[in-house]
C-alpha positions in Angstrom: 3.2 -40.0 19.6 0.5 -38.2 17.5 -2.5 -39.2 19.6 -4.4 -35.9 19.5 -6.7 -34.4 16.7 -7.6 -30.8 16.0 -11.0 -29.6 15.1 -11.5 -26.1 13.7 -14.9 -24.5 13.1 -15.5 -21.5 10.9 -18.5 -19.8 12.4 -20.4 -16.6 11.7 -19.0 -14.8 14.7 -15.7 -16.6 15.3 -13.2 -19.4 14.6 -13.1 -22.0 17.3 -10.5 -24.8 17.7 -10.3 -27.7 20.0 -7.8 -30.5 20.5 -9.1 -33.9 21.7 -7.7 -37.2 22.8 -8.9 -40.8 22.3 -10.1 -41.0 25.9 -12.9 -38.4 25.3 -11.4 -35.3 26.7 -10.8 -31.8 25.3 -7.2 -31.0 26.2 -6.8 -27.5 24.6 -9.0 -24.9 22.9 -8.8 -21.5 21.4 -11.0 -18.9 19.8 -10.7 -15.9 17.5 -13.6 -13.5 16.7 -14.8 -12.5 13.2 -17.8 -10.4 11.9 -20.7 -10.7 9.5 -20.6 -7.9 7.0 -23.8 -6.5 5.7 -23.4 -3.3 3.6 -26.9 -3.4 2.1 -30.3 -4.9 3.2 -30.3 -8.6 2.5 -26.5 -8.8 2.1 -24.6 -11.2 4.3 -20.8 -11.5 3.6 -17.6 -12.4 5.5 -13.9 -12.0 4.9 -12.2 -15.3 4.1 -8.8 -13.8 4.7 -9.9 -12.9 8.2 -10.9 -16.6 8.7 -7.5 -17.7 7.5 -5.6 -15.2 9.6 -7.6 -16.4 12.6 -6.6 -20.0 11.8 -3.0 -19.0 11.4 -3.1 -17.3 14.8 -4.6 -20.3 16.4 -2.0 -22.7 14.9 0.8 -20.3 16.0 -0.6 -20.5 19.5 -0.8 -24.3 19.3 2.8 -24.4 18.0 3.9 -22.7 21.2 2.4 -25.5 23.4 3.6 -29.0 24.3 1.0 -30.4 22.0 2.6 -29.2 18.7 4.1 -32.6 17.9 1.2 -34.7 19.1 -1.4 -33.6 16.5 -2.3 -36.5 14.2 -4.9 -34.9 12.0 -7.0 -31.8 11.4 -10.6 -31.5 10.5 -12.4 -28.2 9.5 -16.1 -27.5 9.6 -17.9 -24.4 8.6 -21.0 -22.6 7.3 -22.6 -24.0 4.2 -23.1 -23.2 1.4 -21.0 -20.1 1.4 -19.8 -18.9 -2.0 -16.1 -17.9 -2.4 -14.6 -17.0 -5.7 -10.8 -17.8 -6.0 -8.5 -16.5 -8.7 -6.0 -18.7 -10.6 -3.5 -18.1 -7.7 -6.0 -19.4 -5.2 -6.7 -16.0 -3.6 -10.2 -14.8 -2.7 -11.4 -12.2 -5.2 -14.0 -10.7 -2.9 -15.8 -11.3 0.4 -17.7 -14.6 0.7 -21.4 -14.5 0.1 -23.0 -16.3 3.0 -25.7 -19.0 3.0 -28.3 -16.6 4.5 -27.6 -13.8 1.9 -30.9 -12.7 0.3 -29.8 -10.4 -2.5 -30.6 -12.7 -5.4 -34.4 -12.3 -5.4 -34.8 -11.5 -9.2 -32.3 -14.2 -10.1 -34.3 -16.8 -8.1 -37.4 -15.8 -10.0 -35.6 -16.1 -13.3 -34.4 -19.6 -12.6 -37.8 -20.7 -11.5 -39.2 -19.7 -14.9 -36.6 -21.6 -16.9 -36.1 -24.7 -14.7 -38.6 -27.6 -14.2 -38.8 -27.3 -10.4 -40.2 -30.8 -9.9 -37.4 -32.4 -11.9 -34.9 -30.2 -10.2 -36.1 -31.3 -6.8 -36.0 -35.0 -7.7 -32.5 -34.8 -9.0 -30.9 -32.5 -6.4 -33.1 -32.8 -3.3 -33.1 -29.0 -3.3 -35.7 -26.3 -4.1 -34.7 -23.1 -5.8 -34.2 -20.7 -2.9 -31.9 -18.1 -1.5 -29.5 -20.6 -0.1 -28.4 -22.4 -3.3 -25.3 -21.1 -5.1 -26.3 -20.4 -8.7 -28.7 -17.5 -8.3 -25.9 -15.7 -6.3 -23.4 -16.5 -9.1 -25.8 -15.0 -11.6 -26.1 -11.9 -9.4 -22.3 -11.6 -9.5 -22.2 -12.0 -13.2 -24.7 -9.1 -13.6 -23.3 -6.8 -10.9 -19.6 -7.7 -10.6 -18.6 -9.1 -14.1 -15.0 -8.1 -13.5 -14.8 -10.4 -10.4 -16.4 -13.4 -12.2 -14.0 -12.9 -15.1 -11.1 -13.4 -12.7 -12.6 -16.4 -11.0 -11.0 -19.8 -11.4 -12.7 -21.8 -8.6 -15.8 -21.7 -6.5 -15.8 -23.2 -3.0 -17.1 -23.0 0.5 -15.9 -21.7 3.9 -14.3 -24.9 5.3 -13.1 -25.9 1.9 -11.1 -22.7 1.6 -9.4 -23.2 5.0 -8.5 -26.8 4.2 -7.2 -25.6 0.8 -5.0 -23.0 2.5 -3.7 -25.6 4.9 -2.8 -28.1 2.2 -2.6 -26.3 -1.1 -5.1 -28.9 -2.5 -8.1 -27.5 -4.4 -11.3 -29.5 -3.3 -14.8 -29.2 -2.0 -16.7 -31.4 0.5 -19.7 -33.5 -0.3 -22.3 -31.4 1.6 -21.1 -28.2 0.0 -21.7 -29.8 -3.3 -25.2 -31.0 -2.3 -26.3 -27.7 -0.8 -24.9 -25.7 -3.7 -27.9 -26.9 -5.7 -25.6 -28.0 -8.5 -25.2 -31.7 -7.4 -27.1 -34.8 -8.3 -27.9 -36.3 -4.9 -28.3 -39.9 -6.0 -25.7 -40.1 -8.7 -23.2 -38.0 -6.8 -22.0 -35.9 -9.7 -22.4 -32.3 -10.9 -25.7 -31.6 -12.5 -24.7 -30.6 -16.0 -28.1 -29.3 -17.0 -28.2 -26.8 -14.2 -24.6 -25.8 -14.8 -25.5 -25.0 -18.4 -28.5 -23.0 -17.4 -26.5 -21.1 -14.8 -23.6 -20.7 -17.1 -21.2 -22.1 -14.6 -18.2 -23.9 -16.2 -17.8 -27.3 -14.6 -14.0 -26.7 -14.4 -14.8 -24.0 -11.8 -16.0 -26.6 -9.4 -13.3 -28.5 -7.5 -13.1 -32.3 -7.0 -15.6 -33.5 -4.4 -14.4 -35.5 -1.4 -16.2 -37.4 1.4 -15.8 -35.7 4.9 -13.5 -38.4 6.2 -11.1 -38.5 3.2 -7.6 -37.1 3.7 -7.0 -34.4 1.1 -3.4 -33.6 1.9 -1.0 -32.4 4.6 -0.3 -29.0 6.2 2.4 -27.1 4.4 3.4 -24.4 7.0 3.4 -23.5 10.7 3.2 -27.1 11.9 3.8 -29.0 8.6 3.1 -32.6 7.8 -0.3 -33.0 9.5 -3.0 -34.9 7.5 -6.1 -32.8 6.8 -9.5 -34.3 6.0 -12.1 -32.8 3.7 -14.1 -31.7 6.7 -17.8 -31.2 7.3 -20.7 -28.8 7.1 -21.1 -27.2 10.5 -24.6 -28.4 11.3 -23.8 -32.0 10.4 -20.5 -32.0 12.4 -22.5 -30.6 15.3 -25.1 -33.4 15.0 -22.3 -36.0 15.0 -20.6 -34.3 18.0 -23.9 -34.6 19.9 -23.9 -38.4 19.3 -26.4 -38.6 16.4 -25.2 -41.7 14.6 -28.2 -44.1 14.3 -31.5 -43.9 12.3 -34.1 -42.4 14.7 -31.7 -40.0 16.5 -33.2 -36.5 16.7 -31.5 -33.3 17.7 -33.4 -30.1 18.6 -31.2 -27.1 18.8 -32.5 -23.9 20.5 -30.4 -21.0 19.3 -31.5 -17.8 17.8 -33.2 -20.0 15.2 -34.4 -23.5 15.9 -32.7 -26.4 14.2 -34.0 -30.0 13.8 -31.7 -32.8 12.6 -32.8 -36.4 12.2 -30.6 -39.4 11.1 -31.9 -41.8 8.4 -30.4 -44.8 6.7 -32.2 -44.5 3.3 -32.3 -41.4 1.1 -35.6 -39.7 1.5 -36.4 -36.2 0.2 -39.4 -34.1 1.0 -40.0 -30.5 0.1 -40.9 -29.6 3.7 -37.3 -30.4 4.9 -33.7 -30.1 3.8 -31.5 -33.1 3.2 -27.8 -33.7 3.8 -25.3 -36.5 3.7 -24.3 -37.6 7.2 -20.6 -37.5 8.0 -21.0 -41.2 8.7 -20.9 -42.9 5.2 -24.2 -44.3 3.9 -26.4 -42.3 6.3 -28.3 -39.1 5.7 -29.7 -36.2 7.8 -33.1 -34.7 7.3 -33.1 -31.3 8.7 -35.3 -28.3 9.3 -34.8 -24.7 10.4 -37.3 -22.5 12.2 -36.3 -18.9 11.4 -37.0 -17.8 15.0 -36.8 -19.4 18.4 -34.4 -17.9 21.0 -34.5 -14.7 19.0 -38.2 -14.3 20.1 -37.3 -14.6 23.7 -34.6 -12.0 23.3 -37.0 -9.7 21.4 -39.6 -10.0 24.1 -37.2 -9.2 26.9 -35.4 -6.3 25.3 -38.6 -4.6 24.1 -41.0 -5.1 26.9 -39.3 -6.3 30.2 -35.8 -5.0 30.1 -35.8 -4.8 33.9 -36.4 -8.5 34.3 -33.7 -11.2 34.0 -34.3 -14.4 32.1 -34.5 -16.2 35.5 -37.2 -13.8 36.6 -39.2 -14.4 33.4 -38.8 -18.2 33.8 -40.1 -18.0 37.4 -43.2 -16.1 36.2 -43.7 -18.6 33.4 -43.6 -21.4 35.9 -46.5 -19.8 37.7 -48.5 -19.9 34.5 -50.2 -23.1 33.4 -50.0 -25.7 30.6 -51.2 -23.8 27.6 -50.2 -20.4 29.1 -53.6 -19.7 30.5 -55.2 -20.0 27.1 -52.5 -18.4 24.9 -51.1 -19.9 21.7 -48.1 -18.3 19.9 -47.1 -18.8 16.2 -43.3 -18.3 16.2 -43.1 -16.9 12.6 -41.5 -13.6 13.7 -39.1 -13.7 10.7 -41.4 -15.5 8.4 -40.7 -19.3 8.4 -38.4 -21.7 6.7 -39.3 -25.3 7.3 -41.7 -26.9 7.1 -44.0 -24.2 5.7 -41.5 -22.1 3.7 -43.5 -18.8 4.0 -41.3 -15.7 4.2 -44.3 -13.4 4.8 -45.9 -15.4 7.7 -45.7 -13.4 10.9 -45.8 -14.1 14.6 -49.2 -14.3 16.4 -50.4 -14.5 20.0 -53.9 -15.9 20.1 -56.2 -15.5 23.1 -54.9 -12.4 24.9 -57.1 -11.0 27.6 -56.8 -8.4 30.3 -56.3 -11.2 32.8 -53.0 -12.3 31.2 -49.6 -11.4 32.6 -45.9 -11.4 31.6 -45.5 -14.9 32.8 -48.3 -16.2 30.5 -46.9 -14.5 27.5 -43.3 -15.6 28.1 -44.5 -19.2 28.6 -46.5 -18.9 25.4 -43.3 -18.1 23.5 -41.6 -21.2 25.0 -44.5 -23.3 24.1 -44.9 -21.9 20.6 -41.3 -22.9 19.7 -42.0 -26.3 21.2 -45.1 -26.7 19.0 -42.9 -25.7 16.0 -40.5 -28.6 16.9 -43.4 -31.0 17.1 -44.6 -29.9 13.7 -41.3 -31.1 12.3 -41.5 -34.4 14.3 -44.9 -35.0 12.7 -43.5 -34.4 9.2 -40.7 -37.0 10.0 -43.3 -39.5 11.2 -45.4 -38.9 8.0 -42.3 -40.1 6.1 -42.6 -43.4 8.0 -39.7 -42.8 10.3 -39.7 -43.4 14.1 -38.0 -41.0 16.6 -35.9 -43.2 19.0 -33.5 -40.9 20.8 -33.9 -37.2 21.3 -31.1 -34.7 22.1 -31.5 -31.0 23.1 -28.7 -28.5 22.8 -27.7 -24.8 22.4 -28.3 -21.8 24.5 -32.1 -22.0 25.0 -31.6 -25.6 26.3 -30.0 -24.2 29.4 -33.4 -23.1 30.5 -34.8 -26.0 32.6 -38.4 -25.0 32.0 -38.0 -24.8 28.3 -36.4 -28.2 28.2 -39.3 -29.6 30.1 -41.9 -27.9 27.9 -40.3 -29.3 24.8 -40.3 -32.9 26.0 -43.8 -32.6 27.3 -45.0 -31.2 24.0 -43.3 -33.8 21.8 -44.0 -36.7 24.2 -40.5 -38.1 24.3 -37.7 -38.1 26.9 -34.6 -36.2 25.8 -30.9 -36.0 26.6 -29.4 -32.6 27.3 -25.7 -32.3 26.8 -24.1 -29.6 28.9 -21.1 -27.6 27.9 -21.0 -29.0 24.4 -18.3 -27.5 22.1 -20.3 -27.8 18.9 -19.2 -28.4 15.4 -15.4 -28.3 16.2 -15.8 -31.6 18.1 -17.5 -33.3 15.2 -14.7 -32.1 12.8 -12.0 -33.3 15.2 -13.7 -36.7 15.7 -13.9 -37.3 11.9 -10.2 -36.5 11.6 -9.5 -39.0 14.4 -11.6 -41.6 12.7 -9.7 -41.0 9.5 -6.3 -41.9 11.1 -7.6 -44.7 13.2 -7.5 -42.9 16.6 -11.2 -43.8 17.0 -12.2 -47.3 15.8 -15.9 -46.9 15.7 -18.4 -44.0 15.1 -20.0 -44.8 18.5 -16.8 -43.7 20.1 -18.2 -40.2 19.9 -20.2 -41.1 23.0 -16.9 -40.8 25.0 -17.3 -37.1 24.8 -20.9 -37.0 26.0 -20.2 -37.3 29.7 -21.9 -34.2 31.0 -25.5 -35.1 30.2 -28.9 -34.9 31.8 -32.0 -36.9 31.0 -35.2 -34.9 30.7 -38.3 -37.0 31.4 -41.5 -36.1 29.8 -44.8 -35.9 31.8 -47.5 -38.0 30.1 -50.3 -36.0 31.7 -48.8 -32.7 30.5 -48.4 -34.2 27.0 -52.1 -35.1 26.8 -53.0 -31.5 27.7 -50.6 -30.1 25.2 -52.2 -32.1 22.4 -55.3 -30.0 22.6 -53.4 -26.7 22.3 -51.2 -28.1 19.5 -54.3 -28.9 17.4 -55.3 -25.2 17.6 -51.7 -24.2 16.7 -51.7 -26.4 13.6 -55.1 -25.0 12.5 -54.1 -21.4 12.8 -51.6 -21.0 10.0 -53.8 -22.3 7.1 -56.6 -19.9 8.4 -54.3 -16.9 8.6 -52.3 -17.5 5.4 -54.5 -15.3 3.1 -54.5 -12.6 5.7 -50.7 -12.6 5.8 -50.7 -12.0 2.1 -53.1 -9.1 2.4 -51.2 -7.6 5.3 -47.9 -7.9 3.4 -49.4 -6.0 0.4 -51.1 -3.1 2.3 -48.0 -2.6 4.6 -45.6 -2.2 1.7 -43.9 -5.6 2.1 -43.0 -5.2 5.7 
């Protein structure tokens, strides 16, 4: 009986696979590492063949188990929107160009000059930035014309793996959207931009919904249905239980991610937009360039001798508002909601009476203020936050969880030991074959959870500090520009 489904996630540092059943359990899992390749400043690439070899190795391992004949479907998730060039035989021509690759600076400026940005935003839901595909494609045409000349198809990370599994050329809906080449309302390729970018439409594969079955596996364990798959962050949101309008996920990793489910298409230049894996829903999302990375930077550079538990204990001895300190968490510039690459981190209020605990707490609070900024943008769009979920490595810190709920003024659910995007991909595959009857069945997998209750008194105190936090950036913005100029763009 094929009553198990396999989820595979193509991540920056590794390929993870999990096998789940209809009762809400993970029955098997496996992992293979991979590496980000950066040969020049701003370059971010990976080797698609390494991803595929990892997937083959994982499937060979699965084949050797008692589960091999019980897999009913496979779903793949991955980073988006990576850019992979395939030749006419379907082989990668070069390494992938990753979504955070920043090489196409002059190409972005070129397109901003020839494209009506307001119209472009209304049609695509995107701005012209380093993430969209066509500036990178132009960079390739200028710098690697021989590779572009050999290219037959363009696709993304999880599309490539699903293609290798089935032999079916395709791409998934959110890769199309995040490519910047897609009309978000009409759901078709944007011919005007394709012409300006000189990308032949025949290079773009047919677009599938995440839940659609594109084909069956050809080798290793043949005959297993494979779905189109999902963008990793959307699969992760689904895997956390975000399925109704008003559901909010705050992810505290090296960066800080904000994902919010909506029922009606709403676009705003302060946030990104994606289709939900659940049909007819959407996900507004934001990304703070730094969150957990600031914690790591502070520890490694100033207090190597202290553990994170030590730092947390010291921060607990500080006060609401860190004894009068406010931190702006723009240590790598900032993405949403201000989109300012030259903004920088600030600690306001330092005095000789402050200690390590005050500064560490200010970091935790500064990230929480950044989350609240996003929540306010969501509310300005006339949406209400109903359920809040907190996840990723930083959420393991009890104090940080409490600070976040106290700052935003909402209780939250913390999911322990969550497997991430691979669970979402597996669940969609299970839904495609009828193993799961309803999208709410994802809740079967959310057994290890804790409710974090916000303190109304603390929330009122944080409001005063947050007001100062919000006032700081507009005041400092012209000084960021001057500092950037006199420091040689550093």
